[in-house]
C-alpha positions as semicolon CSV with decimal commas, in nm:
position;residue;x (nm);y (nm);z (nm)
1;M;4,085;-0,670;-4,209
2;A;4,149;-0,789;-4,564
3;E;3,822;-0,889;-4,763
4;I;3,784;-1,322;-4,790
5;T;3,920;-1,346;-5,152
6;A;3,677;-1,604;-5,372
7;N;3,953;-1,859;-5,328
8;E;3,974;-1,835;-4,949
9;E;3,591;-1,897;-4,915
10;K;3,605;-2,229;-5,112
11;I;3,893;-2,334;-4,909
12;L;3,765;-2,254;-4,607
13;A;3,396;-2,396;-4,678
14;K;3,614;-2,714;-4,786
15;L;3,768;-2,768;-4,461
16;G;3,551;-2,589;-4,243
17;D;3,624;-2,443;-3,932
18;V;4,016;-2,450;-3,845
19;P;4,159;-2,308;-3,549
20;E;4,457;-2,080;-3,744
21;I;4,482;-1,954;-4,096
22;T;4,817;-1,845;-4,170
23;Y;4,899;-1,633;-4,516
24;V;5,205;-1,720;-4,681
25;K;5,389;-1,586;-4,984
26;E;5,547;-1,923;-5,021
27;A;5,446;-2,275;-5,189
28;R;5,686;-2,474;-4,911
29;V;5,575;-2,405;-4,523
30;A;5,684;-2,546;-4,220
31;C;5,506;-2,587;-3,909
32;N;5,584;-2,648;-3,513
33;G;5,212;-2,550;-3,383
34;G;5,421;-2,293;-3,210
35;D;5,633;-2,249;-2,922
36;G;5,602;-2,400;-2,594
37;P;5,480;-2,682;-2,438
38;L;5,201;-2,705;-2,705
39;G;5,397;-2,735;-3,026
40;H;5,480;-3,017;-3,184
41;P;5,775;-3,150;-3,416
42;K;5,860;-2,912;-3,684
43;V;5,696;-3,055;-4,029
44;Y;5,737;-2,903;-4,386
45;Y;5,451;-2,897;-4,607
46;S;5,387;-2,833;-4,976
47;L;5,093;-2,611;-5,086
48;N;4,842;-2,818;-5,283
49;D;4,730;-2,696;-5,638
50;E;4,430;-2,508;-5,436
51;G;4,693;-2,327;-5,258
52;Y;4,670;-2,436;-4,942
53;A;4,807;-2,695;-4,703
54;E;4,675;-2,806;-4,329
55;C;4,906;-2,945;-4,052
56;G;4,853;-3,296;-3,986
57;Y;4,934;-3,210;-3,618
58;C;4,754;-2,900;-3,516
59;D;4,515;-2,809;-3,789
60;R;4,688;-2,468;-3,863
61;V;4,592;-2,389;-4,252
62;F;4,838;-2,209;-4,467
63;I;4,686;-2,022;-4,785
64;Y;4,883;-1,877;-5,046
65;A;4,798;-1,489;-5,058
66;P;5,114;-1,308;-5,056
67;E;4,933;-0,971;-5,013
68;K;4,827;-1,079;-4,701
69;A;5,151;-1,275;-4,558
70;A;5,361;-1,105;-4,274
71;S;5,706;-1,011;-4,365
C-alpha cells in the first residue's frame, strides 16, 4: 500500500471517517455509488482547491493523486 501524503492526511483529518477513498487523476469526477441496488443517480463534482471532492449521496471521497489513480 502506498504511503499517505501530508495533503491526504490533512484532508482525512478534516473529514473524519469516510466509507471509501478513490484516487483520481482528473479535476472533474463522477459518482454513481456503485452498481446495483445500493447505487444512486450519477452526479459530477469538481475537486476543490484542496484537491478533493466528497459525494453528497454516499460520502465517497475523491482525492487528486495521479500516481495512485487506477488506470
